[in-house]
N, C-alpha and C positions, 0 to 999 in steps of 0.2 A: 381690031388689034393690028397694029402696024408692025412690019418687020424692021427691027432695029439691029444693025450689025455693028454699031459703034462700040459696043462692049465685047465684041468677039475676041480681040487680042487679050483682054483681061480674063475672059473665061478660059481661053487656052492656057494662060499662065497659071490660073487657079487649078485647072485639071492636072497640069504637069507637076506643079508643086505638091498637090495632094497625093498624086500617085507615088511620088518619091517618099513622102511621109508615111504612106501606108506600107511601102516596102521596108522602111526603117522599123516601123512598128512590128511588122511580121518577123523580121530578123531578130528583134529584141525578144519577142515572145517565144519564138522557136528556140532561141539560144537558152533562155531561162528554163523552158520546159525540158530541153535535152539534158541540162545539168541538174534538173529537178531542184533548182534553187533560184528563187526570186529574191535577189539582193535588194537592199534599200536603193542603191543606185539604179538598178534595173527598173524598179517600180517607179522611181522618179522620172526616168527617161520615158517610160510608157505614158505616164500622166502628162509629161511635157509635150509629147507628140500629139496626144489626143486633144490637149488644150489648144495647140496650134491649129489643128484641123478644125476644131469647133469655132475658133476665132476667125477663121478665114471666111 
């Protein structure tokens, strides 16, 4: 197996964007739990974030 650093910038961008999405997801879930209310908009946002992470 050879060392290939050609994709390193892409991996760094993926990790950066994914960490931001996870923070957004955490904020959305904590906010919904705190208010004890998962609105339709909140659920859609959670699914959107998860779909974006999965698609990456």
